[in-house]
N, C-alpha and C positions, 0 to 999 in steps of 0.2 A: 438645600434639600432638608426636609423635615426630619427630626430625630425619629429613629425607629427603635422600639423597645422589644427585646426578645425575652420571653419568660424562660428561665433556666432553673432547674432544680439545684439546691445547695450542694448535693453530693456530686452533681455533674460539674458544678463550678470549680470543684477541687480535683476534677479528673480531666475528662476530655474537653471541657469548656474552660479550662484554667488559663493562667497567664501564658501568652504566646500561642494559644491554640487558634486555629481557623474554624469559625463557627458559621454554619449556614442559616441565614435568616429567611424570611418569606421572599424577599426580593434581592438579596445580596449576600455576599460573603464578607465576614468581618473577622478581624484579629483582636483578641482580648489584650488590653494593655496591662502593664505591670501594676503592682499594688500601691505604688506611690500615688496613683491617681484614683484609687478606689473610694477615698473619703473626700468629700467636698471641703472647701476652705472653711475653717472654723470648726469642723468636726474632728474629734479625737478618736483614733482607733481604740485607745485604752478604755473608752466608754463601753466598748463591746468585748472587753476582756473575759475570757473563760477562766474562772477561778477554780481552785482546788484540783489542779492537774499537775502539781509539782512532781509527783511520782512519774507521770507520763513524760514530762519534759526531761527529767533526769535520766530516765531509762532510754529515751530516744536521742539523748545528747543534744537537746535543744536549749539554748540560753535565752532566746527571745520570748516575749510574752505571746500567748495565743489569743487571737481575737476573731470574733465572728465576722463574716463579710457583711457589708451593708445590705439592707433589704429595702426594696422600693416602697416609698411612702408618698402619698399625695397630701400636700399641706399648702393651704392658701392658694390653690391653683397651680402650685409648682410641684414638680416631681423630684424627689431626692432619693438617695440610697440606691442608685444604679451603678453598675460596673461599666466603666468606659471601654468602648471598642471603636475601631475605625474600619472603613471599607478596605479590603485587601483580598486578593491582588488588585493593583491599581490599573492594570490593563484590561480592556474589554475587547472581545472579538465579535465581528459580524457573523451571524450564523449563516448568512447567504453567500457572501463573497470572501469571508475570512480576513477582511481588513481590520487592523489593530488600532484601537483608540486609547489614548492615555487619560485616565480619570475624567471622563466626560461629565461626571456629576459636579465637578468643580466649575463648569462653565454654564450649566443650565440646571434648573430645579425640576425637570420633568421626571416622573416616576419610571417611565419606560424610555430608554435611550435608543436612538436610531443611528444607523450608519450614514456618514456624510456622503458616501459615494452611491450607495444603492438603496438606502432607506430601510435596509434589513434590521432586524432586532439585534441588539448588542447583549452579550453575556460575558461575565467576567471570565478571563482566561484562567484555567485551573493549574497553571504551572508556576512554581516558585523555586527560589534558590535557597537551599537549606544547608547549614554547615554543622558539623559535629561539635563545634564550640558553642552552639546555641544560637547562632545568628540566622536571620531570615530576611530575605529581600525579594523584590520582583525579579522575574526572569530577565536577563539582560538581552532583550530581543534585538536591539540595534547591533550589539557586538556579535551575537550569534549569526546574524545575517551577513556581516561584513568582514569578520575576522579572517576567514579563509580566502578572501579575495583582495590581494594587495592593491589592485587597481582601484578599489572602491574606498580607499582610506580617506579620500577627500570628501566623502559623503558624511555630513555631520548629523548628529542626532538632533531631533526637534520634537519635543513632547506635545506641541500644539498641533502639529500637522500629521494626519493619519497617512503614512506612506509604507508601513510594513504589513505584509499579508502572510497569515499562517495558512499553509496549504497542506492538505492531506491527499496523497495520490498513491498509486501502486508502489512507488519506490519508498514510501514512508512519509513522515511528517517533516516539513521544512519551513523556514521563515525566509521570506523574500522581500527585497526592496523594490518598490514600484516606481521610484523616481526615474525620470528620463535621464539617460546617460549613465545609470548605475546598474540596476538589475542584479545586484549581488544576492546570493542566497546561501544558506547554510543549513545543515541538518541539526536537529536537536541533539546536542551532546548530553551524555549521561552525567558528566562532571565538567565543572567550569570554575575558573579562579574566582574567589570572592574578592572583588576589587578593593584596593586600599581606600577608595573614596565611597564605597558602598555603605549605606546606613546599616548599623548593626541589627536594628529591629525596625519594622515599618513605621512605628510611632516615635522612634528616637532619631531625629535628624542629625546624627553624628556618626562618623565612621567608627568601625570597630577599634577599641583602644589598643588591641594587639592583633594587627592584621594577620590572618591565618596563612600559613605557607601551603598547607594542603588544600586542594581545590574543593569547592562545595559540590552539592548534588542538585541536579535539576530534577525535581520531583513533582508529581501531581499532588494536589492538596489532600486527596483521600489516602495517600500513601502513609502507612503507620509510622514511617521514619520522620515525617514532618514534625510531629509533636508527640511526646509522651510525658505525662505528669509523674512527678515523684511524690508519692504519698506515704505517710507513716501512720499507723493506727495502733491503739492500745486501749485496754479496758480500764475503767475507773474502778478501783477495788478499795477495800478498807485500808487505812482509816478514812481516806478522802470520800469514799462512797457513803460514809455514815455521818457526814456532816449534817448537823441539825440546822436547817435554814431558818433564819429569823432570830436566832439566839443573839445575845449581846456580843459574844466573841465573833460570830459570823458577820454581824453588821459592822463591827469595828475593823475586822480584818479587811473588809471590802472598802473601807474609807481611809485612804492614805492621808488625807488632809487632817482628819481627827487624830490619827496616830502622831503625825508630825507636830500638831499643836501640843500634845502631851509631852513629847520628847523635847520640844524647844522651850518648855517652861523654865524660866531663869532660876527659880528657887522652889522649895517645897510648897510655899504658900500659893504661888502662882499655879503650880501643878494641881493642887487641891481645888483651886477655883475653877480651872479648866475642866477638871473631872466632874465637879458638881454641875456645871453648866451642861456638860455632855450627858450626864445622867438624866437631867431634865428633858433633854432632847430625845433620848433613847427610851424614856419612860421606865427607868430602872434605878437602883440604888448606886451611889458612888462606889461602894465596894465591888459591885458587879463590873464596873468599868475597870477598876484596879485589877481585878482577877483576870479579866479578859486581856488587858494590856500585858500582864505578866505572861500569859500563855503565848501571846504573839511574840514577845521578846524571847521566849524559850524555843521558838521555832514552830509554832502551831501552823498547820496541823500535823506535820511529819516529825517535828521536834528534832531536826538535824539528821534524820536518817537519810543516807545516800543510797540511791537506787541505780543499778546498771541495767542494761538490756537483758542480761541473763537473770538478774534479780526480779525483773518485772514478770518474766514468764514463770519463774518459780513462784512468785507471789500470786499470780493469777491462778496457777495450778493449786496452790494451797487454799486459796479462797474458794475454789470450786470443789475441792475434795474434803475440806474440813467444815463441819457445820459452824455457822456464825451465830454466837449467842445473842439473844434478845433482839432479833431482827424486827425492824419496823417496815411497814409496807411502803413508806415514802422514801426509803433509802434507794440509792442508785444501783445497788447490787444485791439482789435477793435470790436466794437459792432454796430449793426444797429437795431434801435428800430422800431418794427412793431405794437406796441400797438395801436396807433390811427387807423391804417387801420384795425386791428383786431376788435376793438370795433365797427367800422363802419360796418364791415361785419356781426357781430353778430346781429345787429339791422335789417338786411334785411332777416333773415332766417325765412322761413315758416314751415319747417319740425320741428315737436315737439321734436324729439330725438336730432336732430342737435342743436336746440336752447338750450336744457337743457345741452347738452355736452359742447357747447361753453360757457355757463354761468359759468362753473366751473373754467375757466381760466381768469385771470385778465390781466397779462402782457405777451407779446410775443416779444422775442428778438432773432435776428440772431447774433451769435458770429462769425464774419468773420475771426477773427484771435485770437489765444491764444497761450500761451507758458506755458507748465507744467514742473515743476522740479520734477524728481524722484530721491530719495536718498536711498542708501543702508545703513541701520543703523545696520545691523547684520543678524544673522541666528540662527535658533533653530533646535533642534533635539528632537524627541519623545515628542513634545508639551511641551517643557521646559518652566518654568515660566519666565526666563530671557534669553535675547538674547546674543549670543557671538558676540563681536564686529568684524568688518571686518578685523582688524589687530590682532585679538585674544587677545591682551593684554589690549586694551582700552586706550593705551597711545599715539596713533597717533594724529596728528594735522589736518588730512584731512579725508574726506569720499568720496567715489565714487558717482558721480551723473551724470545724463544726462538731456539734454534739449529736450523736446518733443514739436513739433509744430503741430497745427491743427486748427479745427473749430468745431462749434456745434450749437445747438439750446437750448434756455432757456425759461422757462415759469414759471409763478407763479400762484398758485391757489387763487381763490377769498376768501379773509379773512373772510368776513361776512358769506358767505355760509359755510366755513370750521368751523367756531366757532359754528354755530348752529348744524352742523353734529356731531362734537366731543363732544358736551354736552349731547348727547343721553346716558342715563344710560346703555343701553345694550352695546354700544361701549366702554364705560368706564370699564364695567365689563370684556369684552373680552380682553382689553388691560392689565388689572390688572393681568391676568394669565401670560402674557409675562413678566411683571415686576417681578413676583414671580420666574419665571424659570431662568431669565437671569443671576443673580449673580452666580449660580452654573454651568453654561454652560462652556464647555471647549473651550472658545473663547478668542481672543485678541481684539475683537471689542469694541470700546469705543463709546457709544452713549446714549443719553438721550431718553429712550423709551417713546413714546406717541402715541396716536391714529393717530395724523397727520403724525408722522414719518412713521408708518407702512403703511399708505395710500400712502404717497409720494414715499416710497421705492418700494412698490409693483407696483405702477403706472409706475415708471421709468423702472422696469424690463419688464413689459408688453409692454411698448413703444419700448424698445430696440429690443424685439422679433418681434414687428410689423415692425420696420424699416428694420430689416433683411429680412422680408418676402416681403415688398412692395418696398423698395428702393435698395435692392441688396447688402447692406453692411453686411458682416459677423458679427454676434453678438460679436465674440471675439475681433473685432477691435473697438468696441464702449465701452464707459465708462460712468459712472454716477457720479454726485456730487449732494448730497442732502443738501439743506439749510432749516433747520427746527428748529423753536423755537416758544414758546408761551410767554405770558407775555406782558410787556410794548413795546417791540420791536419784534413783531412776524415776523417769516419768514416761507414761504412755497413755496420753489422754487426747480426746477429740471433742472439740466444742463446735457444734453446728448451730448457727443462730441467724436471726434476721434483725436488722437494725435500720431505722429510718429517722429522718430529721424531724421528729415529732415527739413531744414529751409523752403522748399517749401510747407511743410504740405501736406494735402490731396487734393482731387480734388473738394471740395466744395459741395458735394452731401448732407451732413447733414445740413449745414446752409441754403441751398435752401429749405429744408423742413419747415423752419420757415416762408416762405411766407404764409400769412393768409389762402388762399384757400387750399394749400397743407397741412398745419398744421391741418386745420379743418377735412380733410379726415383722416389724421393720427390719430387724437384724437378720432374721432368717431369710427374708426375700432378698436382702442385700447380698448375703453369701451365695444364694442361689444364682442371682444375676451375674456374679463374678465367674461362674463356671463356664459361661458361654457368651460369645459376642456374635452378632449377626454377620460380622466380617471375618469370623474364624473360618478356616484355620490361618488365614493370612495375618490377622491381628495377633493371634497368640504366638505366632512363629517369628515375629519381628525381632531382629537383632539390635535395632536401634533406629529411632526416627524422631523428628521434631528438633528443636534447637539443641545443638550439641549432642544429638542422638541420645537424649536423656529420657526418652520414653521407650518402652518395649511393648508389652502386651497391653496397650492402651490406645484408644482412638475415639473419634467423635461418636461412634455408635455405642461405646461402653463406659469410658472413664473420664473423658475430657468434659469440663464444665465451662460456663461463661467466665471470661477473664476477671470480672468483678467478684467472682466467688472464690477465686484461688489466690493465695498469698505467694505462690511460688511459680508464677508464670506458666502454669499448666504443664510442668515437666516433673520428672522424678515420679513417674506413675508406671505401675507394672502389676497387672492382674495376677501374674504368677505368684506373687507374694501372698495372695489371698487364697487362690484355688490350688496352689501347689504346682509342682512341675514334675517332669519325668524322673528327676533325680533328687527331689526333696519334697517333703510332705507339706500339706497346707497347715495353717494354724489349727484348724478343726481336727486334724488327724494326728496332732502332736501328742 
């Protein structure tokens, strides 16, 4: 059978088309293989390394290097740079008679496979066996048909002979054996043991190294439990966003061979000779190489600064709230502070509602340029507790990652106003219910739940929906980052941005919304939309719904957004924190 190439967006490759995902092509279903086969023989992932992301790696707890996935190229009539995948599920079902055929493409090269019994068209069966340990296999059709019939145990499996038939009738779906003298059948079970000899993945012809004791799940391929990618994201901020590309230290930092040549010089004379030769190659003076090498030895570009996940959020918040001196347009993080103009505008407002709405916002910043790093750290099946690494074994020294470029708007809420609002006993009591439910919720979201977080998160969602309605941006293209903390160093900031895998980024529509007059209209309409939902009063009176009952006054008609837009799995949303409730005021009325 001829190779089939499926075009895939880079951002999709790290999400729902990532390792272990079942992807639908034009004529078949395929499963994406692990990253050990992503680069052809002779190619080195390190040639695609993303540099100047040490802050991101440190904050996300990643020790591997981050590398861009290969991109398809045509060279000398050969195609390189494609991600390997293979047909899966292996079973095909006749659409007319239901007879099952095992991998007929292995026996003939025809593009359209036909049933051996009736000549009907074959289509891949949509059922798979998935386990929370990350394993995936074909549905055990022979066992499903014969396990409940002891008399049929002498009927042996034969992958070359089509003898099983998948039947849909009034009593449900069953798998039947059509062999003479057998006739066994069984219903499709929801759970089934993952056999000790079953391959751990469709492309790995080896059984699971640690056979699971718990049974697997028989699922349809479009079930969300079959595959979910584990992604981590972070913004590139100073000092790494300010790296001057093409400088001597930049070029030397990216050339480990030249660094090693200098380090391995046996004596000062040999070192000086290596530096002179290198200076000629770099088109600079020997002293420039010496100075660059010294910076690298001292830990350029972070110079030994350790970053944690908390530090990264604080660092991003500071980079957004504090003006960056001597900004250049070619840097990866460029901000334009509108706070003085915003405060001047708020002092001229006569309308009471506009004045109260504007008073909730302290700082306003346009993010003219940003770069986001997205890393694939693994995948899960059936909501497993631990993720399977992209290389399956967890022994690889690199992870696939992409750079996303874009822009956005950022604003902070007034801290004094926020403190008075969140001190209300009714708001504290309402938040306590979320804290009680959160530990037992089936989520992977890591967040410190507080009244201010619920307010900021809900406000971000409402604003994303409003931007979609008023600015023409589809909500799925917008993202949120919530900066929230109480205590000695409080934060209450919201970044709404768009980022794509293109150095030119987006067209500037989101950052233009940070102009004070336009932002005031956006903010006011967002607060107005929070007052009423088309599904009220049902929506507003919800005591809890969604995963872990972690949403209250929030639904698809008012506050939920596409999954790609939300960092917190579309939970911890409540319009009551914006519009107020019967027993506590809104932020506007505080």
